Every structure is written in structure tokens, then in C-alpha cells.
C-alpha positions as CSV (number, residue, x, y, z in Angstrom):
1,M,-14.9,-46.1,-1.2
2,I,-15.7,-46.2,2.5
3,R,-13.3,-43.3,3.1
4,S,-15.1,-41.2,0.4
5,A,-18.4,-42.1,2.0
6,L,-17.2,-41.0,5.4
7,I,-16.0,-37.7,4.0
8,I,-19.3,-37.0,2.4
9,F,-21.1,-38.0,5.6
10,F,-19.1,-35.7,7.8
11,S,-19.3,-32.9,5.3
12,F,-23.1,-33.3,5.3
13,L,-23.1,-33.1,9.1
14,Q,-21.0,-29.9,9.0
15,L,-23.3,-28.3,6.5
16,A,-26.3,-29.3,8.6
17,G,-24.6,-27.8,11.6
18,S,-23.8,-24.6,9.7
19,A,-27.4,-24.3,8.6
20,Q,-28.5,-24.7,12.2
21,I,-26.3,-21.8,13.3
22,D,-27.7,-19.8,10.4
23,G,-31.1,-20.2,12.0
24,Y,-29.8,-19.1,15.4
25,I,-28.2,-16.0,13.7
26,R,-31.4,-15.2,11.9
27,D,-33.3,-15.3,15.2
28,F,-30.7,-13.0,16.7
29,V,-30.5,-10.3,14.0
30,N,-34.3,-10.3,13.5
31,D,-34.9,-9.3,17.1
32,T,-37.0,-6.1,17.1
33,S,-34.4,-4.4,19.4
34,F,-31.9,-4.6,16.6
35,R,-34.1,-3.1,13.8
36,H,-31.8,0.0,13.6
37,A,-28.6,-1.8,14.6
38,G,-25.5,-2.6,12.7
39,I,-24.5,-6.3,13.3
40,S,-21.4,-8.2,12.2
41,I,-21.1,-11.9,13.2
42,C,-18.5,-14.5,12.3
43,F,-17.9,-18.1,13.5
44,R,-14.6,-19.8,12.5
45,D,-13.2,-23.3,13.0
46,A,-10.4,-22.7,15.5
47,E,-8.2,-25.4,13.9
48,S,-8.5,-24.5,10.2
49,G,-9.6,-20.9,10.4
50,D,-12.4,-21.6,7.9
51,I,-15.5,-19.6,8.3
52,I,-18.4,-21.8,9.4
53,T,-21.1,-19.1,9.0
54,D,-21.5,-15.4,9.3
55,H,-23.7,-12.3,9.0
56,N,-22.2,-9.1,7.5
57,K,-18.8,-10.5,8.4
58,D,-17.0,-7.6,6.6
59,M,-19.1,-4.8,8.0
60,A,-16.8,-2.5,10.1
61,L,-18.4,-1.3,13.3
62,G,-17.4,0.6,16.3
63,S,-14.9,-1.6,18.2
64,A,-15.0,-0.3,21.8
65,S,-12.6,-2.3,24.0
66,V,-12.4,-5.3,21.6
67,M,-9.7,-3.2,20.0
68,K,-7.5,-4.2,22.9
69,L,-7.2,-7.7,21.3
70,V,-5.4,-6.1,18.4
71,T,-3.0,-4.1,20.6
72,T,-2.2,-6.8,23.1
73,A,-1.7,-9.5,20.3
74,V,0.8,-7.4,18.3
75,V,2.7,-6.2,21.4
76,L,2.9,-9.8,22.7
77,E,4.2,-11.0,19.4
78,T,6.7,-8.2,19.2
79,L,8.1,-8.1,22.7
80,G,7.4,-11.5,24.1
81,P,5.7,-12.4,27.4
82,D,8.9,-12.0,29.5
83,F,9.6,-8.4,28.5
84,R,9.7,-5.9,31.4
85,F,9.6,-2.1,31.4
86,A,12.5,-0.3,33.1
87,T,12.4,3.0,35.1
88,R,15.8,4.4,36.1
89,V,16.6,6.9,38.8
90,G,20.0,8.7,38.9
91,Y,21.5,12.1,38.6
92,T,23.1,14.4,36.1
93,G,25.7,17.1,36.9
94,H,28.7,17.0,39.2
95,F,28.6,15.2,42.5
96,N,31.1,16.4,45.1
97,T,31.9,13.4,47.3
98,T,33.7,15.7,49.8
99,D,30.7,17.6,51.0
100,S,28.0,15.2,49.5
101,T,26.6,18.0,47.3
102,L,25.1,17.4,43.9
103,N,25.4,20.3,41.5
104,G,22.8,19.1,39.1
105,Y,19.5,17.2,39.1
106,I,18.1,13.9,40.4
107,V,16.4,12.3,37.4
108,I,13.6,9.9,37.0
109,K,14.1,8.4,33.5
110,G,10.8,7.0,32.4
111,G,10.6,3.8,30.4
112,A,6.8,3.8,29.9
113,D,6.1,1.4,32.7
114,P,2.3,1.4,33.3
115,S,2.5,-0.5,36.6
116,I,4.2,2.0,39.0
117,L,2.1,2.0,42.2
118,S,-0.8,0.4,40.2
119,E,-3.8,-0.9,42.1
120,Y,-3.7,-3.9,39.7
121,F,-0.4,-4.9,41.2
122,P,-0.9,-4.0,44.9
123,D,2.0,-6.2,46.1
124,Y,4.5,-5.2,43.4
125,K,7.0,-2.6,44.5
126,K,4.5,-0.8,46.6
127,D,7.3,1.1,48.3
128,I,9.0,2.1,45.1
129,I,9.3,5.9,45.9
130,D,10.9,5.1,49.3
131,K,13.3,2.6,47.6
132,W,14.4,5.3,45.1
133,A,14.8,7.8,47.9
134,D,16.8,5.3,50.1
135,D,19.1,4.4,47.1
136,I,19.8,8.1,46.6
137,V,20.6,8.6,50.3
138,N,22.8,5.5,50.3
139,A,24.7,6.9,47.3
140,G,25.8,9.7,49.7
141,V,23.8,12.6,48.4
142,K,22.9,15.1,51.1
143,E,22.3,18.4,49.2
144,V,21.2,19.1,45.7
145,N,21.7,22.4,44.0
146,G,18.9,21.6,41.6
147,A,15.7,19.5,41.8
148,V,14.1,16.2,41.0
149,V,13.3,16.2,37.3
150,A,10.9,13.8,35.5
151,D,12.2,12.7,32.1
152,A,9.2,11.3,30.3
153,T,10.6,12.0,26.8
154,I,10.3,8.3,25.7
155,F,6.9,9.5,24.5
156,D,5.7,12.7,23.0
157,Y,3.6,15.0,25.2
158,H,0.3,14.2,23.6
159,P,-1.2,11.5,26.0
160,A,-4.6,11.3,24.3
161,P,-5.4,11.1,20.6
162,G,-7.5,13.8,19.0
163,G,-10.5,11.5,18.6
164,W,-11.2,11.2,22.4
165,A,-14.3,13.0,23.7
166,W,-13.9,16.0,26.0
167,S,-16.1,14.2,28.5
168,D,-13.6,11.3,28.7
169,L,-10.3,13.1,29.1
170,G,-10.7,14.1,32.8
171,N,-12.1,10.7,33.9
172,Y,-9.9,7.8,35.0
173,Y,-10.6,5.8,31.8
174,G,-9.4,8.7,29.7
175,S,-6.0,9.2,31.3
176,G,-3.9,8.5,28.3
177,A,-0.2,7.5,27.9
178,H,2.8,9.1,29.5
179,G,6.5,8.2,29.6
180,I,6.2,8.0,33.4
181,C,3.0,6.7,34.9
182,I,2.0,6.5,38.6
183,F,-1.2,5.2,40.4
184,D,-2.6,4.1,37.1
185,N,-2.6,7.8,36.2
186,M,-5.7,8.1,38.4
187,Y,-6.7,9.9,41.5
188,R,-9.9,9.7,43.6
189,I,-12.2,12.6,44.5
190,H,-13.9,11.8,47.8
191,L,-17.3,13.4,48.4
192,K,-20.0,13.6,51.0
193,T,-23.4,14.0,49.6
194,G,-26.4,15.5,51.5
195,T,-30.1,15.8,50.7
196,E,-31.4,15.5,47.1
197,G,-30.7,18.7,45.2
198,S,-27.8,19.8,47.4
199,R,-24.2,20.4,46.4
200,P,-21.9,17.5,47.5
201,E,-18.9,18.4,49.6
202,I,-15.4,17.5,48.4
203,T,-13.7,16.0,51.5
204,F,-10.3,15.1,50.0
205,T,-8.4,13.7,47.0
206,E,-6.2,10.6,47.0
207,P,-3.4,11.1,46.2
208,D,-3.2,14.9,46.7
209,I,-2.5,16.7,43.4
210,P,-0.5,19.8,44.3
211,G,-1.8,22.9,42.5
212,L,-5.0,21.4,41.2
213,I,-8.1,23.5,41.6
214,I,-11.5,21.6,41.4
215,E,-14.6,23.5,40.6
216,N,-17.6,21.6,42.0
217,R,-20.8,21.8,40.0
218,L,-22.2,18.4,41.1
219,I,-25.7,17.9,42.3
220,S,-26.9,15.2,44.8
221,Y,-29.6,13.4,42.8
222,G,-30.8,10.0,41.6
223,N,-29.3,6.6,42.5
224,T,-26.6,6.2,39.9
225,D,-23.2,7.7,39.2
226,N,-23.6,10.3,36.5
227,G,-20.7,12.5,37.7
228,Y,-18.0,13.5,35.2
229,V,-14.6,15.2,35.6
230,Y,-13.6,17.7,32.9
231,L,-9.9,18.4,32.7
232,E,-7.5,18.7,29.9
233,P,-4.1,16.9,30.0
234,Y,-1.5,18.9,32.0
235,G,-4.3,21.3,33.2
236,D,-4.6,22.7,36.7
237,K,-8.3,23.3,36.9
238,A,-10.9,20.5,36.9
239,V,-14.6,21.0,36.7
240,I,-16.9,18.2,38.0
241,R,-20.5,18.1,36.8
242,G,-23.5,15.9,36.8
243,E,-25.5,14.0,39.4
244,I,-24.4,11.5,42.1
245,P,-26.5,9.7,44.7
246,P,-27.5,11.7,47.9
247,G,-27.0,10.5,51.4
248,R,-23.5,9.1,51.0
249,D,-20.7,9.6,53.5
250,D,-17.9,8.7,51.1
251,F,-18.8,8.8,47.4
252,I,-15.8,8.5,45.0
253,L,-15.3,9.9,41.6
254,K,-12.2,8.5,39.8
255,A,-10.3,11.0,37.7
256,S,-7.2,11.2,35.5
257,I,-4.0,12.7,37.0
258,P,-3.3,15.7,34.8
259,D,0.5,15.3,34.8
260,P,1.7,11.9,36.1
261,P,5.4,12.6,35.4
262,L,5.4,15.8,37.5
263,L,3.6,14.1,40.3
264,A,6.2,11.3,40.4
265,A,8.9,14.0,40.7
266,I,7.0,15.8,43.4
267,L,6.6,12.6,45.4
268,L,10.3,11.6,45.1
269,Q,11.6,15.1,46.1
270,D,9.2,15.1,49.1
271,A,10.5,11.7,50.2
272,L,14.1,12.9,49.8
273,E,13.5,16.1,51.8
274,K,11.9,14.0,54.6
275,R,15.3,12.1,54.6
276,G,17.1,15.4,55.2
277,I,18.3,16.2,51.6
278,H,18.0,19.9,50.8
279,F,17.0,21.1,47.3
280,D,17.2,24.7,46.1
281,K,14.7,24.3,43.3
282,N,11.2,22.9,43.0
283,P,10.5,19.5,41.3
284,T,9.8,19.7,37.6
285,S,9.8,17.8,34.4
286,L,11.5,18.2,31.0
287,R,8.2,19.2,29.5
288,L,7.9,22.1,31.9
289,S,11.7,22.9,32.0
290,P,13.0,22.0,28.5
291,D,16.1,24.1,29.1
292,I,17.3,21.4,31.5
293,A,17.5,19.0,28.6
294,E,20.6,20.8,27.4
295,V,22.2,20.3,30.8
296,F,21.4,16.6,30.5
297,R,23.0,16.3,27.1
298,S,26.2,18.1,28.2
299,S,26.8,16.7,31.7
300,Y,27.8,13.5,33.4
301,K,25.0,11.0,34.1
302,A,24.9,8.2,36.7
303,I,22.2,5.6,37.3
304,I,21.6,4.9,41.0
305,S,18.5,2.7,40.9
306,T,16.6,0.6,38.3
307,S,13.1,-0.7,38.8
308,W,11.5,-3.3,36.5
309,S,7.8,-3.8,35.8
310,P,6.0,-7.2,36.1
311,P,6.4,-9.3,33.0
312,L,4.4,-8.3,29.9
313,S,2.3,-11.4,30.2
314,E,0.8,-10.1,33.5
315,I,0.4,-6.6,32.1
316,I,-1.5,-7.9,29.1
317,T,-3.7,-10.1,31.3
318,V,-4.7,-7.0,33.3
319,T,-5.2,-5.0,30.1
320,N,-7.6,-7.6,28.6
321,T,-9.3,-9.0,31.7
322,E,-9.9,-5.6,33.4
323,S,-10.1,-3.7,30.2
324,V,-7.7,-0.9,31.3
325,N,-7.5,1.8,28.7
326,M,-4.3,3.4,30.1
327,F,-2.4,0.1,29.9
328,A,-3.5,-0.4,26.3
329,E,-2.4,3.2,25.4
330,Q,1.0,2.6,27.0
331,L,1.5,-0.6,25.0
332,I,0.6,0.8,21.6
333,K,2.8,3.9,22.2
334,Y,5.7,1.8,23.4
335,L,5.3,-0.4,20.3
336,G,5.9,2.8,18.3
337,F,9.1,3.5,20.3
338,V,10.5,0.0,19.6
339,G,10.2,0.5,15.9
340,S,11.1,4.2,15.9
341,M,14.3,5.7,14.5
342,T,14.0,8.6,16.9
343,E,14.3,9.0,20.7
344,Y,10.6,9.2,21.4
345,S,7.3,7.7,20.3
346,S,4.0,8.9,19.3
347,K,0.7,7.0,19.1
348,G,0.8,7.3,15.3
349,R,4.0,5.3,15.2
350,G,2.4,2.6,17.3
351,I,-0.6,2.4,15.0
352,E,1.8,2.2,12.0
353,A,3.7,-0.6,13.6
354,I,0.5,-2.6,14.2
355,R,-0.7,-2.1,10.6
356,E,2.7,-3.3,9.3
357,Y,2.7,-6.4,11.5
358,L,-0.8,-7.4,10.6
359,A,-0.3,-6.8,6.9
360,L,2.6,-9.2,7.1
361,K,1.1,-11.9,9.3
362,L,-2.6,-11.8,8.3
363,E,-1.7,-11.6,4.6
364,G,-4.1,-8.7,3.8
365,S,-7.0,-10.0,5.9
366,N,-6.8,-6.9,8.1
367,Q,-9.3,-5.1,6.0
368,G,-12.1,-3.7,8.0
369,L,-9.7,-2.4,10.7
370,Y,-9.8,1.3,11.5
371,I,-7.5,2.1,14.4
372,V,-6.8,5.4,16.0
373,D,-5.9,4.3,19.5
374,G,-4.9,1.2,21.4
375,S,-7.8,0.9,23.8
376,G,-10.9,1.4,21.7
377,L,-12.0,4.5,23.6
378,S,-12.3,6.6,20.4
379,R,-15.5,6.4,18.5
380,S,-13.4,6.5,15.3
381,N,-12.1,2.9,15.8
382,A,-13.8,0.2,13.9
383,I,-13.4,-3.5,13.2
384,S,-15.3,-6.3,11.4
385,A,-16.1,-9.7,12.7
386,S,-14.2,-11.3,9.9
387,F,-11.0,-9.4,10.8
388,I,-11.1,-9.9,14.5
389,T,-11.8,-13.7,14.2
390,S,-8.9,-13.9,11.7
391,L,-6.6,-12.3,14.2
392,L,-7.9,-14.6,17.0
393,H,-7.2,-17.6,14.7
394,F,-3.7,-16.4,14.1
395,M,-3.0,-16.1,17.8
396,K,-4.5,-19.5,18.4
397,S,-2.8,-21.5,15.6
398,K,0.4,-19.7,14.7
399,S,1.5,-17.6,17.6
400,R,4.4,-18.8,19.8
401,Y,2.6,-17.3,22.7
402,S,-0.9,-18.6,22.0
403,D,-1.4,-19.9,25.6
404,C,-0.4,-16.6,27.1
405,F,-2.7,-14.7,24.9
406,Y,-5.6,-17.0,25.5
407,E,-5.1,-16.9,29.3
408,S,-5.1,-13.1,29.2
409,L,-8.8,-13.1,28.2
410,P,-11.6,-12.9,30.8
411,E,-13.3,-16.2,31.8
412,A,-17.0,-16.5,31.4
413,G,-18.8,-15.8,34.7
414,K,-15.6,-15.7,36.6
415,S,-13.2,-12.8,35.9
416,G,-12.9,-9.2,34.8
417,T,-15.5,-7.8,32.5
418,L,-17.2,-11.3,32.1
419,E,-17.5,-11.8,35.8
420,D,-21.2,-10.9,35.9
421,C,-22.3,-12.4,32.6
422,F,-22.2,-15.8,30.8
423,K,-23.1,-17.5,34.0
424,D,-24.9,-20.4,32.5
425,P,-23.0,-23.6,33.3
426,V,-22.6,-24.3,29.5
427,F,-20.0,-21.4,29.5
428,Y,-18.0,-22.3,32.7
429,G,-14.5,-23.3,32.0
430,N,-15.3,-23.1,28.3
431,L,-15.6,-19.6,27.0
432,R,-13.0,-16.8,27.1
433,A,-13.7,-13.5,25.4
434,K,-13.0,-9.8,25.2
435,S,-16.0,-7.5,25.6
436,G,-16.3,-4.0,24.2
437,T,-18.9,-1.6,25.7
438,S,-19.6,2.0,24.9
439,T,-22.7,4.1,24.2
440,R,-24.8,1.9,21.9
441,I,-21.9,-0.5,21.4
442,R,-21.9,-4.1,22.8
443,N,-19.3,-6.4,21.3
444,Y,-17.8,-9.8,22.2
445,A,-15.0,-11.8,20.5
446,G,-13.2,-14.9,21.7
447,Y,-13.1,-18.7,21.9
448,F,-15.3,-21.6,23.1
449,K,-15.8,-25.3,22.5
450,T,-19.1,-26.9,21.5
451,Q,-20.6,-29.9,23.3
452,N,-19.6,-32.0,20.3
453,G,-16.0,-31.1,20.9
454,K,-15.5,-28.5,18.2
455,N,-13.3,-25.5,19.0
456,L,-14.7,-22.3,17.6
457,I,-13.7,-18.7,17.3
458,F,-16.5,-16.1,17.3
459,A,-17.2,-12.4,17.1
460,V,-20.6,-10.8,17.7
461,L,-20.5,-7.0,17.2
462,V,-23.7,-5.0,17.8
463,N,-23.9,-1.2,17.4
464,N,-26.8,1.2,17.7
465,F,-29.3,-1.1,19.3
466,D,-32.7,0.1,20.8
467,C,-32.5,-1.9,24.1
468,S,-30.2,-1.8,27.1
469,S,-26.6,-3.1,27.0
470,S,-27.5,-5.9,29.4
471,Q,-30.3,-7.0,27.1
472,V,-27.8,-7.2,24.2
473,T,-25.6,-9.4,26.4
474,H,-28.5,-11.7,27.2
475,R,-29.2,-12.1,23.5
476,V,-25.6,-12.8,22.8
477,E,-25.5,-15.4,25.6
478,K,-28.6,-17.1,24.1
479,L,-27.0,-17.2,20.6
480,L,-23.7,-18.6,21.8
481,K,-25.4,-21.2,24.1
482,S,-27.4,-22.4,21.1
483,V,-24.2,-22.8,19.0
484,I,-22.5,-24.6,21.9
485,E,-25.4,-27.1,22.3
486,G,-26.4,-27.4,18.7
487,Y,-23.3,-27.5,16.5
């Protein structure tokens, strides 16, 4: 009798709490800035997975970078946190030990490692090109009747999906996925800007991209960075347009390296030539010189040096915390390679692998997921609040790697994309979430605990609002604070 009464009492409290959250949500969605907006909201109990309350929970909206939660969750479940990518350097052909001559090619065999000379891992193998060169010298090679060749055939040669905007492709956040990556597939264009209305001067690029022509159509104007780089993958002519602030001695535009595998081959051959090794051909890649692939298949191969990436747990943490598109694209494409019956992967195979995994693990609750890339950069991606909170519940309650996944998310007011928001003390040490931001998209999904000790999962997705993105964030903060204090 007493037990039944307690159950009824606590059920009443829960219903009352849900009704209170409903009021907070009504205040949120009725904001005049959202009168044209699509909004999908869902709150779940983190233990049971039961939905506490929602608003349009099944409405699929543009995902932006919240899509990275999907990619990193499935990759972590498939490969495990200790997995490491491998890059191997060796040679193919005949090596004459008598005169130290290699009749063949020095080969960089890419393994899709996104971390080679990455600024996100500054202390990790920062001398990797020199190490490869030293290992080749120590193997006794002094002359090469051939060249350094980048073998990036673990992936196809389509680094970006068709849904990416032309204005994204040349910029650092649109660099795409390659079988060999280097410098986060990003280079910096350094500029000196003069008086308002004048043409900025390009001073140098870092690193230097041999053969790249940059057509400068920038104007010094305003006080914000509205400069964009237009360059197709593997192209050799970039156009930079827009406005950047005047009166700057060193203004930087970050752009995508057009051919990262080729740049890696160029850097390694340069390092070997500086060590006295002579080559009779220029560095190349199997994409540019497919005829060399036949030589690879029919001749002797030797591995001289193997380099391993940081563990997947660290790569996923960077992907989610710093919201690195290129890392997410590498991960989804590698996932397709793992499950592929062929020697290379395409992004389509990675998407297929994710769909198959989610259909099995979420038992059909992946409806409302529309995925065309791993990062969320494409406007064709969409998710619902119901789906993403269902995935977050699975990772919290059923994943072997739940702690690793949770710790990969930005901390409120402290790290990554949440460093400058959710600064109210009620969020400190309490809320972890992935943000998703694009033009007219502001989304958040993650975990928090209420002041009454309830662990909740949430998703607040807002598209096509009439205010600024920062104002949407302020309203989301107000909503979540109300739930934390009132439920």
C-alpha cells in the first residue's frame, strides 16, 4: 500500500516536472525571433531513455556539425578507442646494394591518418617528414631512378561530396578527405592590408604550395573577415574574393590544400634531396601517374618506416570538441574502407556502414536521419531531435565506450565550440554538448544533470531564425538553465 502510494507520488512529481518543462519550451518556441523557424526539441531521461517532453521531436532539420555525433559514435563503436591509423613509407622496384641505387620508387602508402603534421597534435611526430627521410637514408639508398610517389588509393579521388557549396571547397573547413593528409589539409594565405578600398597584398603562403596560382580580388573593407577562397580539389588556380579589415600587417586566410598527397610527396623528396639522394623524376602521385600502379603490382615492395596516429579516442575528441570537418570526413570514409570488399573506400560506403549500424543498434529509431557527409557541412544533411537523443542515450547506456564518447564533447564555458557560451555557473562541470552552426542553423545536443540530480539528454535544433546566432544561443541557455533549476 505504502509502496503504491510512493509510486503514485513520484509519478505525480515527474508529471508536474514535465509540465513545467513544457512551459519553458512554449516560451522558447513562441519567441518572435522564431516565428519563421523550424524547431525540434527533445528531452530524455538518461537512464531509461524515456522521452520526458518534446516539441516537434520527429521534425528533420538541417544538422550542421551535430552530425559529427553520428560519425564519431559509429566509428568509435566499430574501431574502438585504441585504434591507430598507419602510414607506411618504403620502396618498390629493385634496390642494388652494391651502388645503393634504387631502380623504382620511394612510396608513401597512405592509411587515411588525419593527424600528420596537424596543428591539433603539435607535439606528435612534428618531425615526421625528417624521420621518413632519415629512415630511407639509413636503409642505404643514395640514388633513385624514379621519384617519391604518394599512394592515396585507400580512398577514391573525390574528397568532397557533391552537396558541398562552391564557396566552401577552397576554404579550410571544406578540405575534404584524402588517403594521405598533411597540415590538416590546410594552408594559410598571409596578407597585408592597406587603406580602406585598396587591394590587400599577398606576402606569403604557409606552407608553400608549388605550382599554385592565386588570383587576388580581395578588398580592404569593414572590420570582419568576409574573405573566401575559391578552388576546386586538385586545382592549381585559386581565386580569393570578398572583404577583409584594412590596416593589418598580417591578416590570414585559411584555405584547403588542393592536393595533400602530392604535397606530402614533394616534401619528402625535397627532404631526401637535401640529404644528398638524387632523383631523376619529379615527385608525383598515383592519381597523377596511374601507369606507375602497374609497376607497383608487378615489382618487389619493401616497408622502411611505419608511423602511427594518436589513438582514435584523441582524434574523436578533437573532431567533436573543435568541430573539425576534415577529421569527420576522414572517419566516415575510413569506416567505408573497413567494411568494403574492395581496395578503396568512397564516402557512400561510409554512409552505408553508418546506416547499417544504426538500423541494428537503434532498432529502427534512426528515422529522421538524412546523411550525405560525416561533418554536417552539406545543407542536405538533416536530423531530428528524437533521433539524436536516441543515439546519445545508446552511447550513454549501452556503449562499451560511453565514457570516451562523453569526454569527447565540449565542456560548457570551457572547451572547444562551447568555450565562449554556457558560462552561467549552473552549466560548469555539468553540461557537455555538440553544437552545430551554419547559415540560419543553430543546434545543440548533449547531456546535463538537473539540480535535483536527474541526468538528462537533450537536443534543441533551430533552423531559419530571424535573429543572430548568438541570440539563439542565449535563448537555448535560458531554456536549459530553466530545466536544470526547475525539473
